[in-house]
LUMSE-38726 format. One record per residue: residue number from 1; x, y, z of N, C-alpha, C, O in turn. Coordinates in Angstrom, 3 decimals. Example, Ala and Ser with C-alpha at 12.3 -4.5 7.8 and 13.67 -1.06 7.14 Angstrom:
2
drennu:n_east:n_north:n_up:ca_east:ca_north:ca_up:c_east:c_north:c_up:o_east:o_north:o_up
1:13.190:-5.690:7.800:12.300:-4.500:7.800:13.200:-3.300:7.800:14.236:-3.319:8.465 .
2:12.850:-2.250:7.080:13.670:-1.060:7.140:12.900:0.030:7.870:13.409:1.138:8.039 .
//
This chain:
47
drennu:n_east:n_north:n_up:ca_east:ca_north:ca_up:c_east:c_north:c_up:o_east:o_north:o_up
1:162.692:59.039:190.478:162.734:59.092:191.659:162.458:57.471:192.468:161.559:56.661:192.244 .
2:163.427:57.407:193.310:163.559:56.130:193.966:162.246:56.178:195.294:162.068:57.154:196.023 .
3:161.592:55.119:195.344:160.297:55.266:196.243:160.787:54.758:197.681:160.276:55.223:198.699 .
4:161.879:53.707:197.733:162.409:53.209:199.009:163.701:53.006:198.899:164.300:52.901:197.828 .
5:164.274:52.930:200.193:165.860:52.691:200.054:166.249:52.392:201.575:166.210:53.231:202.475 .
6:166.629:51.059:201.710:167.079:50.474:202.853:168.407:50.792:203.411:169.349:50.383:202.733 .
7:168.735:51.522:204.651:170.091:51.517:204.951:170.191:50.996:206.581:169.165:50.968:207.261 .
8:171.219:50.677:207.022:171.469:50.433:208.405:172.351:51.498:209.076:173.463:51.759:208.618 .
9:171.838:52.134:210.198:172.476:53.076:210.611:172.421:52.926:212.368:171.590:52.257:212.982 .
10:173.465:53.686:212.934:173.366:53.713:214.463:172.779:55.048:215.099:173.049:56.214:214.810 .
11:171.936:54.566:216.008:171.287:55.679:216.405:172.194:56.670:217.431:173.058:56.147:218.136 .
12:172.003:57.834:217.471:172.703:58.674:218.293:171.945:59.659:219.237:170.770:59.948:219.011 .
13:172.514:60.082:220.112:171.801:60.905:221.065:171.744:62.521:220.813:172.778:63.176:220.945 .
14:170.583:63.112:220.467:170.768:64.613:220.032:169.659:65.142:220.680:168.477:65.045:220.349 .
15:170.348:65.937:222.016:169.661:66.421:223.066:168.829:65.503:223.850:169.309:64.559:224.478 .
16:167.725:65.749:223.815:166.892:64.442:224.572:166.148:63.591:223.824:165.284:62.907:224.373 .
17:166.327:63.531:222.762:165.982:62.797:221.779:166.922:61.827:220.953:168.095:62.194:220.884 .
18:166.592:60.664:220.328:167.479:59.888:219.431:167.225:60.135:218.156:166.124:60.519:217.759 .
19:168.266:59.926:217.387:168.690:60.499:216.024:169.234:59.695:214.991:170.123:58.962:215.424 .
20:168.988:59.558:213.625:169.833:58.917:212.641:170.341:59.766:211.689:169.628:60.744:211.464 .
21:171.252:59.692:211.131:171.832:60.402:210.084:171.359:59.782:208.583:171.530:58.573:208.426 .
22:170.869:60.431:207.659:170.559:59.925:206.318:171.810:60.474:205.622:172.106:61.661:205.757 .
23:172.523:59.670:204.908:173.596:59.825:204.022:173.347:60.751:203.130:172.215:60.585:202.676 .
24:174.004:61.847:202.570:173.922:62.575:201.640:173.340:62.096:200.182:172.565:62.749:199.484 .
25:173.865:60.868:199.896:173.627:60.260:198.438:172.146:59.893:198.581:171.458:60.230:197.618 .
26:171.532:59.287:199.558:170.264:58.832:199.601:169.419:60.368:199.738:168.433:60.500:199.013 .
27:169.699:61.210:200.414:168.930:62.537:200.317:168.942:63.084:198.793:167.924:63.635:198.374 .
28:170.007:62.953:198.007:170.094:63.600:196.712:169.140:62.358:195.841:168.288:62.669:195.009 .
29:169.401:61.226:196.135:168.775:60.246:194.988:167.209:60.245:195.389:166.435:59.835:194.523 .
30:166.775:60.588:196.395:165.174:60.500:196.938:164.721:62.216:196.758:163.537:62.537:196.657 .
31:165.694:63.096:196.739:165.229:64.470:196.723:164.433:64.693:197.729:163.295:65.146:197.598 .
32:165.013:64.367:198.908:164.530:64.947:200.168:164.898:66.200:200.559:166.047:66.553:200.293 .
33:164.082:67.035:201.202:164.288:68.396:201.636:163.817:68.518:202.982:162.829:67.907:203.389 .
34:164.697:69.513:203.873:164.261:69.683:205.283:162.893:70.112:205.369:162.538:71.105:204.734 .
35:162.119:69.494:206.060:160.752:69.961:206.499:159.625:68.834:205.799:158.407:68.833:205.980 .
36:160.366:67.955:205.012:159.178:67.091:204.353:158.866:65.733:205.341:159.666:65.299:206.169 .
37:157.832:65.297:205.126:157.365:64.139:206.085:157.995:62.970:205.282:157.973:62.946:204.051 .
38:158.556:62.007:206.046:159.048:60.907:205.583:158.475:59.568:206.308:157.968:59.711:207.420 .
39:158.527:58.417:205.789:158.283:57.343:206.585:159.346:56.487:207.032:160.033:56.077:206.097 .
40:159.762:56.013:208.390:160.796:55.481:208.881:160.281:54.212:209.415:159.249:54.296:210.081 .
41:160.845:52.973:209.235:160.593:51.797:209.653:161.759:51.400:210.489:162.869:51.395:209.959 .
42:161.616:51.043:211.832:162.622:50.685:212.700:162.595:49.093:212.870:161.502:48.536:212.970 .
43:163.702:48.404:212.902:163.900:47.010:213.032:165.275:46.945:213.968:166.307:47.348:213.432 .
44:165.337:46.504:215.212:166.528:46.525:215.978:167.298:45.313:215.401:166.714:44.231:215.330 .
45:168.489:45.429:215.014:169.351:43.936:214.481:170.545:43.785:215.447:171.242:42.776:215.337 .
46:170.792:44.571:216.243:171.906:44.144:217.510:171.649:44.834:218.740:170.879:45.787:218.862 .
47:172.355:44.288:219.674:172.186:44.787:221.125:173.099:45.803:221.267:173.195:46.401:222.339 .
//
């Protein structure tokens, strides 16, 4: 199982929150399931 995976994604509006999509390939590689707790690191790279 992969411990870390770095991706660049665009933030989208979801109701009153902001969200990102995790690609299906990464979900499968990391064996992530709905309801699990994950760590997310955010770095703004463009305006």
